C-alpha positions in Angstrom: -127.3 37.9 120.9 -127.7 37.1 124.6 -129.6 33.7 125.5 -133.5 34.3 126.7 -133.4 35.6 129.9 -130.2 37.1 130.3 -129.3 40.4 131.2 -129.8 41.9 127.3 -133.2 39.7 126.5 -135.3 42.3 126.8 -133.0 44.5 124.4 -132.9 41.2 122.1 -136.4 40.8 122.0 -137.3 44.7 120.9 -134.2 44.6 118.5 -135.9 41.1 116.6 -138.9 43.0 116.2 -137.5 45.6 114.1 -135.1 43.3 112.4 -137.0 42.8 109.5 -137.6 46.7 108.4 -133.7 47.4 109.3 -132.6 44.8 106.9 -134.8 46.1 104.5 -133.6 49.5 104.9 -129.9 47.9 104.5 -130.7 46.2 101.7 -131.8 49.0 99.8 -129.1 50.9 100.7 -126.3 48.7 99.8 -128.0 46.0 97.3 -126.0 43.2 98.8 -127.4 40.7 101.3 -124.2 40.2 103.4 -123.9 43.7 103.6 -126.9 44.5 104.9 -126.5 41.8 107.5 -123.3 43.5 108.4 -124.9 46.7 109.1 -127.6 45.0 111.0 -125.6 43.6 113.4 -123.2 46.7 113.9 -126.7 48.2 114.5 -127.5 45.7 117.2 -124.2 45.6 119.0 -124.9 49.5 119.7 -128.2 49.0 120.5 -126.9 46.2 123.3 -124.6 48.7 124.1 -126.9 52.0 124.4 -128.8 53.5 127.4 -131.8 52.2 126.4 -133.7 54.0 129.1 -132.9 57.4 127.0 -134.2 55.8 124.0 -138.3 57.3 123.5 -138.9 54.9 120.4 -136.7 52.1 119.8 -137.9 52.0 116.0 -137.0 55.5 115.2 -133.3 54.8 116.9 -132.8 52.0 115.1 -133.4 52.7 111.8 -131.1 56.1 112.3 -128.4 53.9 113.6 -128.9 51.0 110.8 -129.3 54.4 108.0 -125.8 55.9 109.2 -123.8 52.5 109.3 -125.3 51.8 105.5 -123.9 55.3 104.5 -120.6 54.8 105.5 -120.8 51.5 104.2 -121.7 52.8 100.9 -119.1 55.0 101.0 -116.5 52.7 101.3 -118.2 50.3 98.8 -118.6 53.2 95.9 -114.7 52.7 95.3 -114.7 49.2 94.8 -117.6 49.5 92.1 -115.9 51.5 90.2 -113.3 49.0 89.7 -116.0 46.3 89.3 -115.2 44.0 86.2 -118.6 44.5 83.7 -122.1 45.8 84.9 -122.6 45.9 88.6 -126.2 44.8 89.2 -127.9 44.1 93.0 -127.4 40.8 94.7 -131.1 38.9 93.9 -132.8 38.9 97.2 -135.7 36.5 98.2 -139.3 38.1 99.0 -142.4 36.7 99.9 -144.8 39.1 99.3 -147.6 37.4 98.2 -150.7 38.4 99.9 -152.3 36.1 102.8 -156.0 35.4 103.2 -155.7 37.2 106.4 -154.4 40.7 104.8 -156.9 43.0 103.5 -156.9 45.4 100.1 -154.8 47.9 102.1 -152.0 45.2 102.2 -152.4 44.8 98.5 -151.8 48.3 97.9 -148.7 47.7 100.5 -147.5 44.9 98.3 -147.3 46.7 95.4 -144.9 49.7 97.1 -142.7 46.9 98.5 -142.6 45.0 95.5 -141.6 48.2 93.5 -139.1 49.7 96.0 -137.3 46.6 96.0 -137.3 45.4 92.8 -134.3 45.1 90.4 -135.4 48.0 88.2 -135.4 50.6 91.0 -132.1 49.0 92.7 -130.5 49.6 89.6 -131.4 53.4 89.4 -130.7 53.8 93.1 -126.9 53.5 92.1 -126.8 56.2 90.2 -128.1 58.2 93.6 -125.7 59.8 96.4 -125.7 57.8 99.6 -127.6 60.9 101.2 -130.6 60.9 98.3 -130.6 57.2 98.2 -131.3 57.5 102.3 -133.7 59.8 101.8 -135.8 58.1 99.1 -135.7 54.8 100.8 -136.9 56.1 104.2 -139.3 58.3 102.3 -140.6 56.3 99.4 -140.6 53.0 100.8 -140.9 53.0 104.5 -142.9 56.7 104.6 -141.2 57.9 107.4 -141.8 61.6 107.6 -139.3 64.3 106.6 -138.7 65.4 110.2 -137.5 62.2 111.1 -135.4 61.3 108.1 -134.1 65.1 108.8 -133.0 63.5 112.6 -131.5 60.5 110.9 -129.3 62.7 108.7 -128.4 65.4 110.7 -129.9 67.9 108.3 -132.6 70.8 107.6 -135.7 69.9 107.0 -135.9 72.0 103.9 -132.6 70.4 102.7 -134.4 66.8 103.2 -137.4 67.6 101.5 -135.2 69.0 98.5 -133.3 65.8 98.3 -136.3 63.9 98.2 -137.8 65.8 95.7 -134.4 65.4 93.4 -134.4 61.8 94.3 -137.6 60.8 93.0 -137.3 63.0 90.1 -134.1 61.3 89.1 -135.3 57.5 89.9 -138.8 58.4 88.1 -136.7 59.9 85.1 -134.6 56.5 84.3 -136.7 53.9 85.6 -139.1 52.1 83.0 -143.2 51.9 84.5 -143.3 48.3 84.6 -146.3 45.5 85.4 -146.5 44.4 88.8 -148.7 41.2 87.8 -147.3 38.5 89.0 -149.2 36.3 86.7 -148.2 37.9 83.6 -144.6 38.3 84.8 -144.7 34.4 85.6 -146.4 33.7 82.3 -143.9 35.6 80.1 -140.8 34.1 81.8 -141.9 30.7 81.2 -142.7 31.4 77.7 -139.1 33.1 77.8 -137.8 30.2 79.3 -139.3 27.5 76.4 -137.9 30.0 73.6 -134.7 30.4 75.3 -133.9 26.5 75.2 -135.4 26.0 71.9 -133.2 28.8 70.4 -136.4 30.2 68.9 -135.6 33.4 67.6 -138.9 34.6 66.3 -140.5 33.1 69.7 -137.9 35.4 71.7 -138.9 38.6 69.4 -142.5 38.1 70.3 -141.7 38.7 74.0 -139.3 41.1 73.7 -140.1 45.1 73.2 -138.2 46.8 70.1 -135.9 48.7 72.4 -135.1 45.7 74.9 -132.3 45.7 76.5 -129.7 43.0 78.5 -127.7 43.5 81.6 -125.4 41.2 82.9 -123.4 40.9 86.0 -120.5 38.2 85.8 -117.7 40.2 87.8 -115.0 38.6 85.0 -116.2 34.9 86.9 -118.5 33.6 84.3 -118.6 34.1 80.7 -121.7 37.1 80.2 -121.4 40.4 78.3 -119.5 43.0 79.7 -121.5 45.9 78.3 -125.4 46.4 77.9 -126.7 44.3 74.7 -128.8 47.2 72.9 -132.6 46.0 70.7 -135.0 43.3 70.7 -133.0 41.6 67.8 -129.3 41.7 69.3 -130.8 40.7 72.6 -132.7 37.8 70.8 -129.8 36.6 68.8 -127.6 36.5 71.9 -130.1 34.4 73.7 -130.5 32.0 70.8 -126.5 31.6 70.5 -126.5 30.4 74.2 -129.4 27.7 74.1 -127.4 24.8 72.8 -125.9 25.2 76.5 -129.5 25.0 77.9 -129.9 21.5 76.6 -127.3 19.9 78.5 -128.7 17.5 80.9 -126.7 18.8 83.8 -129.0 22.0 83.4 -132.1 22.7 85.5 -134.3 25.7 86.7 -136.8 26.9 88.7 -138.7 29.5 89.7 -138.0 31.8 92.8 -139.6 34.9 93.5 -136.9 37.5 93.4 -137.2 41.5 94.8 -140.6 41.4 94.3 -141.3 39.3 91.0 -140.8 36.2 89.7 -137.4 35.1 88.3 -136.0 32.0 86.6 -132.9 30.1 88.2 -130.9 28.0 85.9 -128.8 25.6 87.6 -125.8 23.0 86.4 -125.3 19.9 88.4 -128.0 21.2 91.2 -125.5 24.5 91.9 -127.0 28.2 90.8 -125.6 29.0 87.5 -127.2 31.3 85.9 -130.3 33.9 87.1 -133.1 35.1 84.8 -135.3 38.1 85.8 -137.2 40.4 83.5 -138.9 43.8 83.5 -142.5 43.9 82.0 -143.8 46.6 80.6 -147.1 47.1 78.3 -147.1 42.9 77.9 -143.6 42.7 76.7 -140.1 42.0 78.4 -138.4 45.4 78.3 -135.4 44.6 80.7 -133.9 41.6 81.1 -131.4 41.3 83.8 -128.9 38.3 83.4 -126.6 37.3 86.9 -123.7 34.9 86.5 -121.7 36.4 89.7 -121.6 32.8 91.7 -121.0 35.0 94.7 -124.0 36.6 94.4 -126.1 33.1 93.6 -124.9 31.0 96.1 -127.4 31.9 98.6 -129.9 30.6 96.6 -129.0 27.2 96.4 -131.3 25.8 98.9 -134.3 28.3 97.7 -137.3 26.1 96.1 -140.0 26.8 93.6 
Protein backbone atom coordinates (compact mmCIF):
# COMPACT_ATOMS: atom_id res chain seq x y z
CA UNK A 1 0.00 0.00 0.00
CA UNK A 2 1.15 3.56 -0.58
CA UNK A 3 2.75 5.68 2.07
CA UNK A 4 0.76 8.45 3.72
CA UNK A 5 0.38 11.42 1.43
CA UNK A 6 0.83 9.39 -1.74
CA UNK A 7 -1.69 9.27 -4.61
CA UNK A 8 -3.46 6.31 -3.05
CA UNK A 9 -3.50 7.61 0.53
CA UNK A 10 -7.28 8.23 0.47
CA UNK A 11 -7.87 4.76 -0.95
CA UNK A 12 -5.68 3.26 1.78
CA UNK A 13 -7.58 5.11 4.51
CA UNK A 14 -10.95 3.89 3.25
CA UNK A 15 -9.70 0.34 2.84
CA UNK A 16 -8.19 0.20 6.33
CA UNK A 17 -11.47 1.42 7.76
CA UNK A 18 -13.12 -1.76 6.48
CA UNK A 19 -10.23 -4.21 6.82
CA UNK A 20 -11.58 -5.87 9.97
CA UNK A 21 -14.90 -6.68 8.31
CA UNK A 22 -13.16 -7.96 5.18
CA UNK A 23 -10.88 -10.24 7.21
CA UNK A 24 -13.91 -11.44 9.17
CA UNK A 25 -15.75 -12.38 6.00
CA UNK A 26 -12.71 -14.04 4.41
CA UNK A 27 -11.78 -16.07 7.50
CA UNK A 28 -15.32 -17.36 7.98
CA UNK A 29 -15.35 -18.35 4.32
CA UNK A 30 -11.94 -20.05 4.26
CA UNK A 31 -11.08 -21.17 7.80
CA UNK A 32 -7.43 -20.17 7.51
CA UNK A 33 -5.86 -16.89 8.57
CA UNK A 34 -3.21 -16.88 5.82
CA UNK A 35 -5.79 -17.56 3.08
CA UNK A 36 -8.03 -14.81 4.47
CA UNK A 37 -5.15 -12.34 4.48
CA UNK A 38 -4.25 -13.30 0.89
CA UNK A 39 -7.82 -12.66 -0.24
CA UNK A 40 -7.95 -9.30 1.53
CA UNK A 41 -4.65 -8.30 -0.07
CA UNK A 42 -6.07 -9.19 -3.50
CA UNK A 43 -9.15 -7.12 -2.66
CA UNK A 44 -6.84 -4.19 -1.87
CA UNK A 45 -5.13 -4.51 -5.25
CA UNK A 46 -8.48 -4.42 -7.00
CA UNK A 47 -9.66 -1.49 -4.89
CA UNK A 48 -6.51 0.52 -5.57
CA UNK A 49 -6.87 -0.06 -9.31
CA UNK A 50 -10.63 0.62 -9.45
CA UNK A 51 -12.35 3.77 -10.65
CA UNK A 52 -13.33 4.72 -7.13
CA UNK A 53 -15.25 7.76 -8.32
CA UNK A 54 -17.90 5.34 -9.56
CA UNK A 55 -18.16 3.55 -6.21
CA UNK A 56 -21.10 4.93 -4.22
CA UNK A 57 -20.71 2.68 -1.16
CA UNK A 58 -17.12 1.52 -0.49
CA UNK A 59 -18.02 -0.97 2.26
CA UNK A 60 -20.49 -2.80 0.03
CA UNK A 61 -18.07 -2.76 -2.89
CA UNK A 62 -15.20 -4.14 -0.81
CA UNK A 63 -17.31 -6.85 0.80
CA UNK A 64 -18.58 -7.86 -2.64
CA UNK A 65 -15.05 -8.13 -4.06
CA UNK A 66 -13.75 -9.99 -1.00
CA UNK A 67 -16.64 -12.44 -0.99
CA UNK A 68 -16.24 -13.30 -4.67
CA UNK A 69 -12.50 -13.79 -4.25
CA UNK A 70 -13.09 -15.98 -1.19
CA UNK A 71 -15.58 -18.14 -3.10
CA UNK A 72 -13.02 -18.70 -5.86
CA UNK A 73 -10.29 -19.50 -3.31
CA UNK A 74 -12.57 -21.89 -1.42
CA UNK A 75 -13.34 -23.82 -4.59
CA UNK A 76 -9.61 -24.24 -5.18
CA UNK A 77 -8.99 -25.34 -1.60
CA UNK A 78 -11.77 -27.92 -1.56
CA UNK A 79 -9.81 -30.30 -3.79
CA UNK A 80 -6.76 -30.11 -1.49
CA UNK A 81 -8.84 -30.78 1.61
CA UNK A 82 -10.23 -33.94 0.02
CA UNK A 83 -6.73 -35.44 0.23
CA UNK A 84 -5.93 -34.00 3.69
CA UNK A 85 -4.49 -36.57 6.11
CA UNK A 86 -7.00 -37.08 8.91
CA UNK A 87 -9.62 -34.55 10.02
CA UNK A 88 -9.36 -30.97 8.73
CA UNK A 89 -10.11 -28.33 11.35
CA UNK A 90 -10.07 -24.55 10.90
CA UNK A 91 -6.92 -22.68 11.81
CA UNK A 92 -7.53 -21.13 15.26
CA UNK A 93 -8.18 -17.39 15.16
CA UNK A 94 -7.04 -15.09 17.97
CA UNK A 95 -10.05 -13.01 19.00
CA UNK A 96 -10.63 -10.20 21.46
CA UNK A 97 -14.36 -10.02 21.95
CA UNK A 98 -14.45 -9.11 25.64
CA UNK A 99 -16.74 -6.16 26.32
CA UNK A 100 -15.17 -2.89 27.43
CA UNK A 101 -16.53 -0.33 29.89
CA UNK A 102 -17.46 1.90 26.98
CA UNK A 103 -19.84 -0.68 25.47
CA UNK A 104 -23.51 -1.03 26.31
CA UNK A 105 -25.82 -4.05 26.54
CA UNK A 106 -26.36 -4.09 22.80
CA UNK A 107 -22.66 -4.75 22.33
CA UNK A 108 -22.98 -7.75 24.62
CA UNK A 109 -25.54 -9.26 22.28
CA UNK A 110 -23.33 -8.43 19.29
CA UNK A 111 -20.39 -10.13 21.02
CA UNK A 112 -22.41 -13.30 21.48
CA UNK A 113 -23.38 -13.36 17.79
CA UNK A 114 -19.80 -12.77 16.64
CA UNK A 115 -18.40 -15.35 19.06
CA UNK A 116 -20.84 -17.99 17.86
CA UNK A 117 -20.36 -17.25 14.16
CA UNK A 118 -16.59 -17.73 14.43
CA UNK A 119 -16.60 -20.62 16.93
CA UNK A 120 -14.83 -23.82 15.95
CA UNK A 121 -18.15 -25.66 16.24
CA UNK A 122 -19.80 -23.45 13.62
CA UNK A 123 -16.68 -23.25 11.45
CA UNK A 124 -16.56 -27.06 11.27
CA UNK A 125 -20.20 -27.20 10.15
CA UNK A 126 -19.62 -24.48 7.54
CA UNK A 127 -17.15 -26.81 5.83
CA UNK A 128 -20.11 -28.97 4.75
CA UNK A 129 -21.87 -26.11 2.93
CA UNK A 130 -21.33 -25.26 -0.72
CA UNK A 131 -19.24 -22.12 -1.33
CA UNK A 132 -22.34 -20.10 -2.28
CA UNK A 133 -24.35 -21.33 0.73
CA UNK A 134 -21.42 -20.54 2.99
CA UNK A 135 -21.17 -17.02 1.59
CA UNK A 136 -24.89 -16.42 2.12
CA UNK A 137 -24.73 -17.74 5.68
CA UNK A 138 -21.66 -15.68 6.59
CA UNK A 139 -22.96 -12.43 5.11
CA UNK A 140 -26.45 -12.82 6.54
CA UNK A 141 -25.95 -14.52 9.92
CA UNK A 142 -22.57 -13.11 10.98
CA UNK A 143 -22.75 -9.62 9.49
CA UNK A 144 -26.45 -8.99 8.94
CA UNK A 145 -26.25 -7.89 5.32
CA UNK A 146 -29.67 -7.49 3.64
CA UNK A 147 -30.74 -10.12 1.14
CA UNK A 148 -30.75 -7.62 -1.70
CA UNK A 149 -27.09 -6.79 -1.13
CA UNK A 150 -26.15 -10.46 -0.85
CA UNK A 151 -27.99 -11.17 -4.09
CA UNK A 152 -26.02 -8.41 -5.82
CA UNK A 153 -22.76 -9.73 -4.37
CA UNK A 154 -23.41 -13.27 -5.63
CA UNK A 155 -25.12 -12.18 -8.86
CA UNK A 156 -28.15 -14.25 -7.98
CA UNK A 157 -31.83 -13.40 -7.67
CA UNK A 158 -33.05 -12.42 -4.23
CA UNK A 159 -35.55 -15.32 -4.00
CA UNK A 160 -32.74 -17.79 -4.72
CA UNK A 161 -30.56 -16.14 -2.05
CA UNK A 162 -33.36 -16.38 0.50
CA UNK A 163 -33.72 -20.09 -0.28
CA UNK A 164 -29.98 -20.63 0.13
CA UNK A 165 -30.03 -18.73 3.42
CA UNK A 166 -32.88 -20.84 4.75
CA UNK A 167 -31.21 -24.07 3.64
CA UNK A 168 -27.84 -23.09 5.09
CA UNK A 169 -29.33 -21.94 8.39
CA UNK A 170 -31.29 -25.19 8.74
CA UNK A 171 -28.19 -27.22 7.91
CA UNK A 172 -26.10 -25.43 10.53
CA UNK A 173 -28.81 -25.64 13.20
CA UNK A 174 -29.24 -29.38 12.67
CA UNK A 175 -25.53 -30.14 12.94
CA UNK A 176 -24.23 -27.88 15.67
CA UNK A 177 -24.63 -28.23 19.39
CA UNK A 178 -26.15 -25.33 21.28
CA UNK A 179 -23.12 -24.52 23.39
CA UNK A 180 -22.56 -22.26 26.38
CA UNK A 181 -21.02 -18.88 25.60
CA UNK A 182 -20.32 -17.96 29.24
CA UNK A 183 -16.54 -17.39 29.17
CA UNK A 184 -16.23 -17.94 32.94
CA UNK A 185 -17.83 -21.37 32.70
CA UNK A 186 -15.71 -22.28 29.71
CA UNK A 187 -12.53 -21.10 31.43
CA UNK A 188 -13.40 -23.02 34.62
CA UNK A 189 -14.04 -26.24 32.73
CA UNK A 190 -10.87 -25.77 30.69
CA UNK A 191 -8.78 -25.32 33.84
CA UNK A 192 -10.33 -28.39 35.46
CA UNK A 193 -9.78 -30.30 32.24
CA UNK A 194 -6.10 -29.32 32.27
CA UNK A 195 -5.65 -30.49 35.85
CA UNK A 196 -7.39 -33.82 35.25
CA UNK A 197 -5.49 -34.40 31.99
CA UNK A 198 -2.05 -33.70 33.48
CA UNK A 199 -2.79 -35.96 36.44
CA UNK A 200 -4.22 -38.69 34.23
CA UNK A 201 -7.34 -38.54 36.41
CA UNK A 202 -9.76 -40.79 34.52
CA UNK A 203 -12.67 -40.19 36.89
CA UNK A 204 -12.05 -36.46 36.87
CA UNK A 205 -12.09 -36.41 33.07
CA UNK A 206 -15.30 -38.46 32.93
CA UNK A 207 -16.98 -35.97 35.26
CA UNK A 208 -16.20 -33.15 32.83
CA UNK A 209 -17.26 -34.90 29.63
CA UNK A 210 -20.80 -35.32 28.33
CA UNK A 211 -21.72 -39.00 27.82
CA UNK A 212 -21.66 -38.57 24.03
CA UNK A 213 -18.55 -36.38 24.00
CA UNK A 214 -16.31 -36.49 20.94
CA UNK A 215 -12.70 -35.60 20.26
CA UNK A 216 -11.68 -34.29 16.85
CA UNK A 217 -8.01 -33.85 16.07
CA UNK A 218 -6.05 -32.22 13.26
CA UNK A 219 -2.39 -33.03 12.71
CA UNK A 220 -2.21 -33.37 8.91
CA UNK A 221 -0.02 -36.39 9.60
CA UNK A 222 2.75 -34.08 10.86
CA UNK A 223 2.37 -34.98 14.55
CA UNK A 224 0.93 -37.86 16.57
CA UNK A 225 -2.84 -37.56 16.90
CA UNK A 226 -5.92 -39.69 16.20
CA UNK A 227 -6.88 -39.52 12.54
CA UNK A 228 -10.49 -40.40 13.27
CA UNK A 229 -12.98 -38.84 15.63
CA UNK A 230 -13.06 -40.49 19.07
CA UNK A 231 -16.65 -40.94 20.24
CA UNK A 232 -17.97 -41.41 23.77
CA UNK A 233 -16.82 -40.03 27.12
CA UNK A 234 -15.08 -43.23 28.19
CA UNK A 235 -12.95 -43.49 25.03
CA UNK A 236 -12.12 -39.77 25.06
CA UNK A 237 -11.15 -39.86 28.74
CA UNK A 238 -8.98 -42.97 28.31
CA UNK A 239 -7.18 -41.41 25.36
CA UNK A 240 -6.44 -38.24 27.34
CA UNK A 241 -5.32 -40.21 30.40
CA UNK A 242 -3.00 -42.28 28.22
CA UNK A 243 -1.14 -39.22 26.91
CA UNK A 244 -0.96 -37.57 30.36
CA UNK A 245 2.67 -38.61 31.11
CA UNK A 246 3.87 -36.48 28.18
CA UNK A 247 2.41 -33.38 29.82
CA UNK A 248 4.61 -33.94 32.88
CA UNK A 249 7.78 -33.37 30.88
CA UNK A 250 9.68 -30.35 32.23
CA UNK A 251 9.82 -28.86 28.73
CA UNK A 252 6.04 -28.64 28.56
CA UNK A 253 4.20 -25.46 29.46
CA UNK A 254 0.74 -24.07 28.90
CA UNK A 255 -1.17 -20.83 28.61
CA UNK A 256 -4.75 -19.78 28.02
CA UNK A 257 -5.80 -17.81 24.96
CA UNK A 258 -9.05 -16.48 23.57
CA UNK A 259 -9.48 -18.24 20.25
CA UNK A 260 -12.54 -18.24 18.01
CA UNK A 261 -14.56 -16.38 20.61
CA UNK A 262 -13.81 -18.64 23.58
CA UNK A 263 -11.04 -19.80 25.92
CA UNK A 264 -8.55 -22.35 24.64
CA UNK A 265 -5.56 -24.10 26.13
CA UNK A 266 -2.24 -23.94 24.28
CA UNK A 267 0.35 -26.54 25.27
CA UNK A 268 3.94 -25.58 24.48
CA UNK A 269 7.07 -27.70 24.30
CA UNK A 270 10.35 -25.91 24.74
CA UNK A 271 8.42 -22.66 24.40
CA UNK A 272 7.03 -23.54 20.96
CA UNK A 273 3.33 -24.25 20.30
CA UNK A 274 2.73 -28.01 20.40
CA UNK A 275 -0.96 -28.75 20.98
CA UNK A 276 -4.13 -26.69 21.17
CA UNK A 277 -7.22 -27.80 23.08
CA UNK A 278 -10.54 -26.01 22.63
CA UNK A 279 -13.79 -27.22 24.17
CA UNK A 280 -17.40 -26.89 23.13
CA UNK A 281 -19.51 -26.79 26.29
CA UNK A 282 -23.19 -27.72 26.61
CA UNK A 283 -25.19 -28.05 29.83
CA UNK A 284 -22.09 -27.63 31.96
CA UNK A 285 -20.06 -30.39 30.35
CA UNK A 286 -17.60 -30.69 27.49
CA UNK A 287 -19.52 -31.86 24.43
CA UNK A 288 -16.77 -31.62 21.82
CA UNK A 289 -13.04 -31.33 22.25
CA UNK A 290 -10.87 -30.00 19.44
CA UNK A 291 -7.21 -30.99 19.43
CA UNK A 292 -4.97 -29.25 16.90
CA UNK A 293 -1.39 -30.45 16.44
CA UNK A 294 -0.76 -29.40 12.85
CA UNK A 295 2.31 -27.15 13.32
CA UNK A 296 1.30 -25.02 10.33
CA UNK A 297 -1.89 -24.03 12.16
CA UNK A 298 -0.17 -23.27 15.45
CA UNK A 299 2.91 -21.31 14.37
CA UNK A 300 1.13 -17.93 14.49
CA UNK A 301 0.32 -18.51 18.19
CA UNK A 302 3.97 -18.50 19.26
CA UNK A 303 3.91 -14.85 20.32
CA UNK A 304 0.44 -14.92 21.87
CA UNK A 305 0.26 -14.72 25.66
CA UNK A 306 -2.42 -15.28 28.27
